[in-house]
C-alpha positions as CSV (number, residue, x, y, z in Angstrom):
1,M,0.1,0.1,0.2
2,E,1.5,3.7,-0.9
3,R,2.4,5.6,2.0
4,A,-0.2,8.3,3.2
5,C,0.2,12.1,4.9
6,V,-2.2,12.1,7.1
7,I,-3.6,15.2,8.6
8,A,-5.4,15.9,11.3
9,G,-7.9,19.1,11.7
10,A,-9.7,20.8,14.3
11,G,-13.0,19.7,13.4
12,E,-15.4,16.5,14.2
13,Y,-13.8,13.3,14.0
14,Y,-17.4,11.9,14.5
15,G,-16.4,8.8,16.3
16,R,-14.0,7.6,14.0
17,A,-10.1,6.0,15.6
18,V,-7.3,8.2,13.7
19,S,-5.2,5.0,12.4
20,P,-2.2,5.3,10.5
21,A,-0.2,2.9,8.6
22,P,3.3,2.1,8.9
23,G,5.3,4.5,6.9
24,D,2.1,7.1,6.8
25,Y,3.7,10.8,7.8
26,V,0.9,12.3,10.5
27,I,0.4,15.9,10.4
28,A,-1.6,17.5,13.3
29,A,-3.2,20.9,11.6
30,D,-3.6,23.3,15.2
31,A,-5.9,21.7,17.1
32,G,-5.7,18.5,15.6
33,Y,-2.9,18.2,17.8
34,L,-5.2,17.7,20.9
35,H,-7.3,15.5,18.9
36,L,-4.3,13.3,17.8
37,S,-3.2,13.4,21.9
38,G,-6.0,12.6,22.7
39,M,-6.2,9.0,21.1
40,G,-2.4,8.0,21.6
41,V,-1.5,8.8,18.0
42,R,2.3,9.0,16.8
43,I,2.5,13.1,15.8
44,D,5.5,13.6,12.9
45,E,5.0,16.9,13.0
46,V,3.1,20.1,14.4
47,I,1.6,22.6,12.0
48,G,-0.2,26.1,13.2
49,D,-0.7,29.0,14.1
50,F,-2.5,27.9,16.8
51,D,-5.0,29.8,17.6
52,S,-7.7,27.1,18.3
53,T,-5.5,25.2,21.0
54,G,-4.2,29.1,22.6
55,Y,-0.8,28.1,23.5
56,R,2.4,26.4,21.1
57,P,2.6,22.4,21.5
58,D,5.1,20.9,23.4
59,H,6.4,18.7,20.5
60,P,9.6,18.2,19.1
61,N,8.7,19.5,15.5
62,V,7.2,22.3,15.2
63,R,5.6,25.2,13.4
64,Q,4.4,28.6,14.2
65,L,2.3,30.0,10.9
66,P,1.5,33.9,11.8
67,V,-2.0,33.8,12.4
68,E,-2.5,36.3,9.3
69,K,-1.7,34.6,6.2
70,D,-3.0,32.7,2.8
71,D,-2.8,29.7,3.5
72,T,-5.1,27.6,5.8
73,D,-3.2,25.7,8.4
74,M,-4.7,22.6,6.3
75,L,-4.0,23.4,2.8
76,F,-0.2,24.0,4.8
77,A,0.2,21.2,6.3
78,L,-1.1,20.1,2.8
79,R,1.8,21.9,1.1
80,T,4.4,20.5,3.6
81,G,3.2,16.8,2.6
82,V,3.2,17.5,-1.2
83,A,7.2,18.9,-0.7
84,K,8.0,15.6,1.1
85,G,6.6,13.5,-2.0
86,F,3.6,12.2,-1.2
87,R,0.9,11.6,-3.5
88,T,-2.2,10.2,-0.8
89,F,-3.8,12.3,1.4
90,R,-6.3,11.6,4.2
91,L,-7.4,15.0,6.0
92,Y,-8.8,13.7,9.3
93,G,-11.0,16.9,11.4
94,G,-11.7,18.3,8.2
95,T,-15.4,18.5,8.4
96,G,-17.7,20.0,11.0
97,G,-17.9,23.3,13.2
98,R,-17.5,25.8,11.4
99,L,-19.3,25.8,7.4
100,D,-17.1,27.8,5.3
101,H,-13.9,25.5,7.0
102,T,-15.8,22.8,5.5
103,L,-16.0,24.4,2.6
104,A,-12.3,25.0,2.5
105,N,-10.9,21.9,3.0
106,I,-13.2,20.5,0.2
107,Q,-11.2,23.5,-2.2
108,C,-8.0,21.9,-0.9
109,L,-9.3,18.6,-2.6
110,A,-9.4,20.1,-5.4
111,W,-5.9,21.8,-5.2
112,L,-4.7,18.4,-5.0
113,A,-6.4,16.4,-7.7
114,R,-5.1,19.4,-10.5
115,Q,-1.7,18.2,-9.3
116,G,-2.3,14.4,-10.1
117,L,-2.6,14.0,-6.1
118,T,-5.4,12.6,-4.0
119,G,-7.4,13.0,-1.2
120,Y,-9.8,11.9,0.9
121,L,-11.5,13.8,3.5
122,Y,-13.4,11.9,6.4
123,G,-17.3,13.1,7.0
124,D,-19.6,11.7,9.3
125,G,-20.5,8.0,7.6
126,A,-18.5,9.9,4.9
127,V,-15.4,10.7,2.2
128,L,-15.0,13.0,-0.2
129,T,-13.0,13.0,-2.9
130,A,-11.8,15.3,-5.7
131,L,-11.4,13.7,-9.0
132,H,-9.6,15.7,-12.0
133,E,-9.3,14.8,-16.2
134,G,-9.1,10.9,-14.8
135,E,-11.1,7.9,-13.1
136,I,-12.0,6.4,-9.2
137,A,-12.9,3.2,-9.2
138,F,-15.4,0.8,-6.4
139,D,-15.6,-2.8,-6.1
140,A,-18.8,-4.9,-6.5
141,L,-18.9,-5.0,-2.4
142,E,-19.9,-1.1,-1.7
143,E,-23.3,-0.5,-0.2
144,G,-24.7,3.3,-0.3
145,I,-24.6,6.4,-1.6
146,V,-22.3,8.2,-3.9
147,S,-23.0,11.7,-5.0
148,V,-21.3,13.1,-8.2
149,F,-20.9,17.2,-8.3
150,A,-18.7,19.6,-10.7
151,L,-16.4,21.4,-8.4
152,G,-15.7,23.8,-10.5
153,E,-18.2,25.8,-13.6
154,R,-18.5,23.0,-15.1
155,A,-17.2,19.3,-16.0
156,D,-17.4,17.3,-19.4
157,G,-16.6,14.4,-20.4
158,V,-18.3,12.4,-17.0
159,T,-18.6,8.8,-17.3
160,I,-21.0,6.8,-14.5
161,E,-20.9,3.0,-14.8
162,G,-22.3,0.4,-12.4
163,L,-24.5,2.5,-10.4
164,K,-27.8,2.7,-10.1
165,Y,-28.4,5.9,-12.6
166,T,-25.6,6.1,-15.3
167,V,-24.0,8.3,-18.1
168,N,-22.0,8.5,-20.6
169,G,-19.9,11.3,-21.8
170,A,-22.5,13.9,-19.9
171,S,-22.0,17.3,-18.4
172,L,-22.7,18.5,-14.8
173,T,-22.4,22.0,-13.5
174,C,-22.0,24.1,-10.3
175,D,-25.9,24.9,-10.7
176,F,-27.2,21.6,-10.9
177,P,-27.2,18.9,-8.8
178,L,-27.9,16.4,-11.4
179,G,-24.9,13.3,-9.3
180,V,-26.6,13.7,-5.7
181,S,-28.2,10.1,-4.6
182,N,-26.9,8.2,-6.3
183,A,-26.2,4.3,-5.3
184,F,-24.0,1.1,-5.2
185,I,-26.2,-2.1,-6.8
186,G,-23.5,-4.8,-6.0
187,Q,-22.2,-4.1,-9.4
188,A,-18.6,-3.0,-10.0
189,A,-18.6,0.6,-10.5
190,R,-16.1,3.4,-12.0
191,V,-16.7,7.2,-12.4
192,A,-14.7,9.0,-15.0
193,V,-14.3,12.7,-16.2
194,A,-12.7,14.2,-19.3
195,H,-12.6,17.8,-18.9
196,G,-13.1,19.7,-15.4
197,T,-13.1,18.7,-11.6
198,L,-15.5,16.4,-9.6
199,L,-16.1,16.1,-6.6
200,I,-17.6,12.3,-4.9
201,S,-18.9,11.2,-1.7
202,F,-19.0,7.7,-0.9
203,P,-19.7,5.9,2.1
204,D,-16.9,5.4,5.2
205,G,-16.3,1.8,4.9
């Protein structure tokens, strides 16, 4: 399995334990440090302006950022992982809490996808990922709801196979949620896009 960069934010965890695989690089973004410490998870690096914790964590590898900056703590943590050569990113504690933070983290998924990288944002029973001019496959054992949205003005050449509702070469736009509430039906499935970026939601586990 490819090593991943695991990033923990200050949002909700919904009772989910964070369990990095051997070789994963674990970054606590600001108050994500409190969540990971409470779980007993090994932390490789702590990054943030620490406006959420209210103090600089006692850790040997801390990078303190200014409060006034362009990057969010999560985006800076992602940049750190990209600089270290990681191609897969797992984002915990990036939803719930402030809605604008959740939206910012969804934009971070697009930022990764447009560099050919993969990010997974874990929410309440669901995972979000962005797909840019590529495809994602699901095996036949998957169950539950799948939703597909244009993450940008439009996405063209969208193909959905093996789900309850299928399309071939369709266009999705940012102002019409055509792709919401699709479903697995016990078949191997595939979602692809030729031009543009998709946001895909599917069940966690």
